[in-house]
C-alpha positions in Angstrom: -0.4 19.8 16.4 -1.7 20.4 12.4 0.2 23.1 11.4 2.8 21.1 9.0 0.8 17.8 8.9 -2.8 18.7 8.0 -2.5 22.5 7.7 -5.9 22.5 6.0 -7.6 20.1 8.5 -9.9 21.8 10.7 -10.1 22.3 14.6 -13.3 19.8 14.7 -11.8 17.3 12.5 -8.4 17.4 14.9 -10.4 17.6 18.2 -12.8 14.5 16.9 -9.6 12.6 15.8 -7.8 13.6 19.3 -10.9 12.2 21.2 -10.9 9.2 19.0 -7.3 8.3 20.1 -8.0 9.0 23.8 -10.7 6.5 23.5 -8.4 4.1 21.6 -5.8 4.8 24.3 -8.1 3.7 26.9 -8.9 0.5 25.1 -11.9 -1.5 25.3 -10.5 -3.8 28.0 -7.4 -2.6 29.2 -5.5 0.7 28.7 -3.1 1.2 25.8 0.5 3.1 26.2 -0.4 5.1 23.1 -3.8 5.9 21.0 -4.8 6.7 17.6 -7.5 8.5 15.5 -7.6 9.6 11.9 -7.9 13.2 11.6 -7.9 13.2 7.5 -7.4 10.7 5.0 -6.0 12.1 1.8 -7.4 11.1 -1.8 -5.8 8.1 -3.2 -3.1 8.6 -5.8 -2.8 12.2 -4.2 0.7 12.8 -4.7 1.8 9.3 -5.8 0.6 5.7 -5.8 -0.6 6.0 -2.3 -3.2 7.2 0.2 -2.0 9.5 2.8 -3.4 9.5 6.5 -2.9 11.9 9.3 -3.4 10.8 12.5 -3.3 11.9 15.9 -1.9 10.0 18.3 -1.7 10.6 22.2 -0.2 9.0 25.1 -2.8 10.4 27.5 -0.8 13.7 28.3 0.7 14.6 24.8 -0.7 14.7 21.6 0.4 15.2 17.9 -0.1 14.6 14.3 2.0 11.8 12.3 1.7 10.9 8.7 1.1 7.3 7.4 0.5 5.9 4.3 -0.4 2.7 2.5 0.5 1.9 -1.2 -2.1 2.2 -3.9 -2.2 -1.7 -4.2 -2.8 -2.0 -0.7 -5.7 0.4 -0.8 -7.2 -1.8 -3.7 -6.7 -5.0 -2.1 -8.4 -3.7 1.1 -11.2 -2.5 -0.6 -11.4 -5.4 -2.8 -11.9 -7.6 0.6 -14.6 -5.2 1.9 -12.0 -3.4 4.5 -11.8 0.3 5.7 -8.2 1.2 4.7 -8.3 3.8 7.7 -9.3 1.2 10.3 -7.1 -1.3 8.7 -4.0 1.3 9.3 -4.8 2.0 12.5 -5.0 -1.8 13.5 -1.7 -2.1 12.1 -0.2 0.9 13.7 -1.8 -0.8 17.2 -0.1 -4.0 16.3 3.2 -2.0 15.6 3.3 -0.5 19.1 2.9 -3.8 20.6 6.2 -4.9 19.4 8.0 -1.7 21.0 9.9 -2.2 24.0 7.8 -1.2 26.9 10.1 1.2 28.4 8.0 4.2 28.5 9.4 5.5 25.3 6.8 4.3 22.8 5.1 7.5 21.9 8.5 8.9 21.1 9.3 6.0 19.0 6.2 5.9 17.2 6.5 9.5 16.1 10.3 9.1 15.3 9.2 6.4 12.8 6.8 8.4 10.8 5.9 8.9 7.9 5.7 5.2 7.2 4.5 3.1 4.6 2.2 0.3 6.0 1.1 -2.8 3.9 -2.2 -4.4 3.4 
């Protein structure tokens, strides 16, 4: 799962993120079609004016690692408001999944649309 997206991430980080993704998919009140968990948050400005996150995604059967990014400006705005950039990103991803057709292919559609840049 991590070979290309986060080769330096440990197996423990990946397993913890996958467990979080499974819990996210189960939902607090109702199940979701896909769940997300943060494997690794890169350093701000490492590789440009952005922060890169490696995210575990699962539909309950399959799992993958995808990359999502927040711009440096977005991270600064979130921190100024006292928000956690990683949690904000996960919430944005959950909201984006909800806009996709419920045709049984949300997992594939999320994977095909990443890496992606999200806003604050």
